[in-house]
C-alpha positions as CSV (number, residue, x, y, z in Angstrom):
1,M,-23.8,-121.6,-11.2
2,C,-20.9,-123.5,-9.6
3,S,-19.5,-126.3,-11.6
4,S,-19.0,-129.9,-10.4
5,A,-15.8,-130.5,-8.4
6,I,-16.3,-134.2,-7.6
7,E,-18.6,-136.7,-9.2
8,L,-19.0,-140.3,-8.3
9,S,-21.2,-142.6,-10.4
10,N,-22.2,-146.0,-9.2
11,V,-18.9,-146.5,-7.2
12,S,-18.5,-149.8,-5.4
13,K,-15.6,-151.1,-3.3
14,S,-14.9,-154.4,-1.6
15,Y,-12.1,-155.8,0.4
16,L,-11.0,-159.5,0.7
17,Q,-11.1,-160.4,4.4
18,G,-10.8,-163.9,5.8
19,G,-11.2,-165.3,2.3
20,K,-14.5,-163.4,1.8
21,D,-15.3,-160.3,-0.2
22,I,-16.6,-157.6,2.2
23,C,-18.6,-154.9,0.4
24,V,-17.8,-151.5,2.0
25,L,-19.4,-149.2,-0.6
26,K,-22.1,-150.2,-3.1
27,N,-23.3,-148.0,-6.0
28,I,-22.4,-144.7,-4.4
29,N,-23.5,-141.6,-6.4
30,L,-22.2,-138.2,-5.2
31,N,-21.9,-134.8,-6.8
32,V,-20.0,-132.1,-4.9
33,R,-20.0,-128.6,-6.4
34,E,-17.0,-126.3,-6.3
35,G,-16.9,-124.3,-3.0
36,E,-19.2,-126.7,-1.1
37,L,-18.4,-128.1,2.3
38,I,-19.8,-131.7,2.4
39,S,-20.0,-134.0,5.4
40,I,-19.9,-137.8,5.2
41,T,-21.5,-139.4,8.2
42,G,-22.5,-142.9,9.4
43,P,-21.5,-145.5,11.9
44,S,-18.0,-146.9,12.3
45,G,-17.4,-149.4,9.5
46,S,-19.9,-147.7,7.1
47,G,-17.1,-146.8,4.6
48,K,-16.5,-143.1,5.4
49,T,-12.7,-143.3,5.2
50,T,-12.8,-145.6,2.2
51,L,-15.0,-143.1,0.4
52,L,-12.6,-140.3,1.2
53,N,-9.6,-142.4,0.1
54,I,-11.3,-143.2,-3.3
55,I,-12.0,-139.5,-3.9
56,A,-8.4,-138.7,-3.0
57,L,-7.0,-141.4,-5.2
58,I,-5.5,-143.3,-2.3
59,D,-7.8,-146.3,-2.8
60,S,-8.9,-147.6,-6.1
61,L,-12.5,-148.3,-6.9
62,D,-13.8,-151.7,-8.1
63,T,-16.6,-150.4,-10.3
64,G,-18.0,-147.1,-11.3
65,K,-16.5,-143.8,-12.2
66,L,-14.7,-140.9,-10.5
67,N,-14.6,-137.5,-12.1
68,V,-12.8,-134.5,-10.5
69,F,-13.1,-131.1,-12.2
70,G,-14.6,-132.9,-15.2
71,K,-11.7,-135.3,-15.6
72,D,-12.2,-139.0,-15.4
73,L,-9.7,-140.3,-12.8
74,S,-11.0,-143.9,-12.7
75,N,-8.0,-145.5,-14.5
76,L,-5.0,-143.4,-13.7
77,T,-1.5,-144.9,-13.2
78,D,0.0,-144.7,-9.7
79,K,2.3,-141.9,-10.8
80,Q,-0.6,-139.9,-12.4
81,K,-2.6,-140.3,-9.2
82,S,0.3,-139.1,-7.1
83,T,0.8,-136.0,-9.3
84,F,-2.9,-135.2,-9.3
85,R,-3.1,-135.6,-5.5
86,K,-0.1,-133.3,-5.0
87,N,-1.6,-130.6,-7.3
88,N,-5.2,-130.6,-6.1
89,F,-5.7,-132.1,-2.6
90,G,-4.9,-131.1,1.0
91,F,-5.4,-133.6,3.9
92,V,-6.5,-133.2,7.5
93,Y,-6.6,-136.1,9.8
94,Q,-7.8,-136.8,13.3
95,S,-4.2,-137.1,14.5
96,N,-2.4,-133.9,13.7
97,N,0.9,-135.6,12.6
98,L,3.0,-132.6,13.4
99,F,6.7,-132.9,13.6
100,D,7.7,-132.6,17.2
101,D,11.1,-131.1,16.4
102,F,9.6,-128.3,14.2
103,N,7.9,-125.3,15.6
104,A,4.5,-124.1,14.3
105,I,5.8,-122.0,11.4
106,E,8.3,-124.7,10.4
107,N,5.6,-127.3,10.3
108,V,3.3,-125.1,8.1
109,A,6.1,-124.0,5.8
110,L,7.4,-127.5,5.1
111,P,5.0,-128.3,2.2
112,L,5.9,-125.1,0.5
113,I,9.6,-125.7,0.9
114,L,9.2,-129.2,-0.5
115,N,7.4,-127.7,-3.5
116,G,10.3,-125.4,-4.3
117,Y,9.6,-122.2,-2.4
118,N,12.6,-120.4,-0.9
119,K,12.6,-120.2,2.9
120,N,11.7,-116.5,3.2
121,D,8.6,-116.8,0.9
122,A,7.5,-120.0,2.6
123,Y,7.7,-118.4,6.0
124,K,5.8,-115.3,4.8
125,E,3.0,-117.4,3.4
126,S,2.9,-119.5,6.5
127,E,2.7,-116.5,8.7
128,N,-0.3,-115.2,6.7
129,I,-2.2,-118.5,7.1
130,L,-1.3,-118.8,10.8
131,N,-2.6,-115.3,11.3
132,K,-5.9,-116.4,9.7
133,F,-6.1,-119.3,12.2
134,G,-5.3,-117.0,15.2
135,L,-1.9,-118.5,15.7
136,L,0.6,-115.9,14.7
137,D,1.7,-115.3,18.2
138,R,2.3,-119.0,18.6
139,K,4.4,-119.4,15.5
140,T,7.7,-120.2,17.3
141,H,6.1,-122.7,19.7
142,F,6.7,-126.4,19.4
143,P,3.8,-128.8,19.4
144,N,4.4,-129.9,23.0
145,A,3.9,-126.2,24.0
146,L,0.6,-125.9,22.1
147,S,-2.9,-127.0,23.3
148,G,-4.6,-129.8,21.4
149,G,-6.8,-127.3,19.6
150,E,-3.9,-125.2,18.6
151,Q,-2.0,-128.2,17.3
152,Q,-5.0,-129.2,15.1
153,R,-5.2,-125.6,13.8
154,V,-1.5,-125.8,12.9
155,A,-2.2,-129.1,11.1
156,I,-5.1,-127.6,9.1
157,A,-2.9,-124.6,8.2
158,R,-0.2,-126.9,6.9
159,A,-2.8,-128.9,4.9
160,I,-4.1,-125.8,3.1
161,V,-1.0,-123.6,2.8
162,N,-0.4,-124.9,-0.7
163,K,-3.9,-123.6,-1.6
164,P,-5.3,-127.0,-2.7
165,K,-8.5,-127.0,-4.6
166,I,-10.0,-129.8,-2.5
167,V,-9.6,-130.5,1.2
168,I,-10.1,-134.0,2.4
169,A,-10.8,-134.1,6.2
170,D,-11.1,-137.4,8.1
171,E,-12.5,-136.7,11.6
172,P,-10.6,-133.4,11.8
173,T,-11.9,-132.7,15.3
174,G,-12.2,-136.3,16.5
175,N,-9.6,-135.9,19.3
176,L,-11.0,-132.6,20.6
177,D,-13.7,-131.6,23.1
178,K,-16.9,-130.0,21.9
179,D,-15.8,-126.3,22.4
180,N,-12.5,-126.8,20.6
181,S,-14.2,-128.7,17.8
182,L,-16.6,-125.8,17.1
183,I,-13.8,-123.2,17.3
184,I,-11.6,-125.1,14.8
185,F,-14.5,-125.8,12.5
186,D,-15.4,-122.1,12.5
187,Y,-11.9,-121.2,11.5
188,L,-12.0,-123.8,8.8
189,M,-15.3,-122.6,7.4
190,K,-14.2,-119.0,7.3
191,Y,-11.1,-119.9,5.4
192,V,-12.9,-122.2,3.0
193,D,-15.5,-119.6,2.3
194,S,-12.8,-116.9,1.7
195,E,-10.8,-119.1,-0.7
196,K,-13.8,-120.9,-2.3
197,L,-12.3,-124.3,-1.4
198,T,-14.2,-127.5,-1.7
199,V,-14.2,-129.7,1.4
200,V,-15.3,-133.3,1.9
201,M,-15.2,-134.2,5.6
202,A,-16.0,-137.4,7.4
203,T,-17.3,-136.9,10.9
204,H,-19.2,-138.5,13.8
205,N,-20.1,-135.0,15.1
206,N,-23.7,-134.3,14.1
207,E,-23.4,-130.6,15.1
208,L,-20.5,-130.1,12.6
209,A,-22.3,-132.1,10.0
210,N,-25.4,-129.9,10.3
211,K,-23.2,-126.8,9.6
212,C,-22.1,-128.2,6.2
213,N,-23.8,-127.4,2.8
214,K,-24.8,-131.0,2.4
215,E,-24.7,-134.3,4.4
216,I,-24.1,-137.7,2.9
217,R,-25.0,-140.4,5.3
218,L,-23.7,-143.9,4.8
219,A,-25.6,-146.9,6.3
């Protein structure tokens, strides 16, 4: 039996807007098991990104409790949140945020180098993951020489090269056409399954949501 990776209990979040409290999330309960791929769906403004940001310790919650790997993270200091994020999370966004002056392998290797890897080891690990995403022959190409789908695969490779325990993905295929979305999602699913990663993904794409282990729909 897999243990719990993420557990939210009665989590609520509001923002002050125009002098009024706008409730974005109300009494959200969620349990994500280790190795599960979970989709968060719902219309724009339903709180998908806010929910991801609370799980990833980017936003604070107003009430309720957040546990990750059995540890209560509801009241960490900013420094503790930053350390926990660095050690446990990888992030994939709709915009790939690649560095234009870095080629594919340099973009992927950067997190490793920042974490103290020497350049040779960082490049070797980056080549391994680029190979898994079908991009080894594109490793010296700069982002402007890659297709949109290839750029997003590089971005995903960069997000998971540090072997995070949890991947937070916010509309990871939102800028791509249907065919490329499915190709990239299949690459991600294969890697997630091989490494037993936990993924929480916000998406408007119902076809991708249906491929996940579980769908959480926000109203």
